[in-house]
C-alpha positions as CSV (number, residue, x, y, z in Angstrom):
1,X,-107.1,-45.7,-18.4
2,X,-106.2,-43.6,-15.4
3,X,-104.1,-44.8,-12.5
4,X,-107.3,-44.9,-10.3
5,X,-109.0,-47.2,-12.9
6,X,-106.0,-49.6,-12.8
7,X,-106.0,-49.7,-9.0
8,X,-109.7,-50.3,-9.0
9,X,-109.9,-53.0,-11.7
10,X,-106.5,-54.8,-11.9
11,X,-106.1,-58.3,-10.5
12,X,-103.3,-58.0,-7.8
13,X,-99.8,-59.0,-8.8
14,X,-100.7,-60.2,-12.3
15,X,-98.4,-57.7,-14.0
16,X,-95.5,-59.0,-11.8
17,X,-96.6,-62.6,-12.6
18,X,-96.4,-61.8,-16.4
19,X,-93.0,-60.3,-16.0
20,X,-91.8,-63.3,-14.0
21,X,-93.1,-65.7,-16.7
22,X,-91.7,-63.7,-19.6
23,X,-88.3,-63.2,-17.9
24,X,-88.0,-66.9,-17.1
25,X,-88.9,-68.0,-20.6
26,X,-86.4,-65.6,-22.1
27,X,-83.6,-66.9,-19.8
28,X,-84.6,-70.6,-20.4
29,X,-84.4,-70.1,-24.2
30,X,-81.0,-68.5,-24.0
31,X,-79.7,-71.3,-21.8
32,X,-81.4,-74.1,-23.8
33,X,-83.0,-75.5,-20.6
34,X,-86.3,-77.1,-19.7
35,X,-89.0,-74.3,-19.5
36,X,-91.5,-76.3,-17.5
37,X,-89.0,-77.1,-14.7
38,X,-87.8,-73.5,-14.5
39,X,-91.3,-72.1,-14.6
40,X,-92.3,-74.4,-11.8
41,X,-89.5,-73.0,-9.7
42,X,-90.2,-69.4,-10.7
43,X,-93.9,-69.7,-9.9
44,X,-93.5,-71.2,-6.4
45,X,-92.6,-67.7,-5.3
46,X,-95.9,-66.2,-6.5
47,X,-99.2,-66.0,-4.6
48,X,-100.8,-68.1,-7.3
49,X,-98.6,-71.2,-6.6
50,X,-100.7,-74.2,-5.8
51,X,-104.0,-72.9,-7.1
52,X,-106.0,-75.7,-8.7
53,X,-107.4,-74.2,-11.9
54,X,-108.0,-77.3,-14.0
55,X,-111.4,-76.7,-15.6
56,X,-111.8,-80.4,-16.5
57,X,-111.1,-82.1,-13.2
58,X,-113.8,-81.6,-10.5
59,X,-112.7,-79.8,-7.4
């Protein structure tokens, strides 16, 4: 895949989001902390924070 293809088809900031999630999980495991609490904090700084994506609950 060329760089132009990536720019044309990639969802903005999802690679950064994946890196943030992975880094947070790695750090939480090393510190034996609550992953949900730390991910909640880590994800507040992303553009996807607060998006309601529950497929069961009606919007």
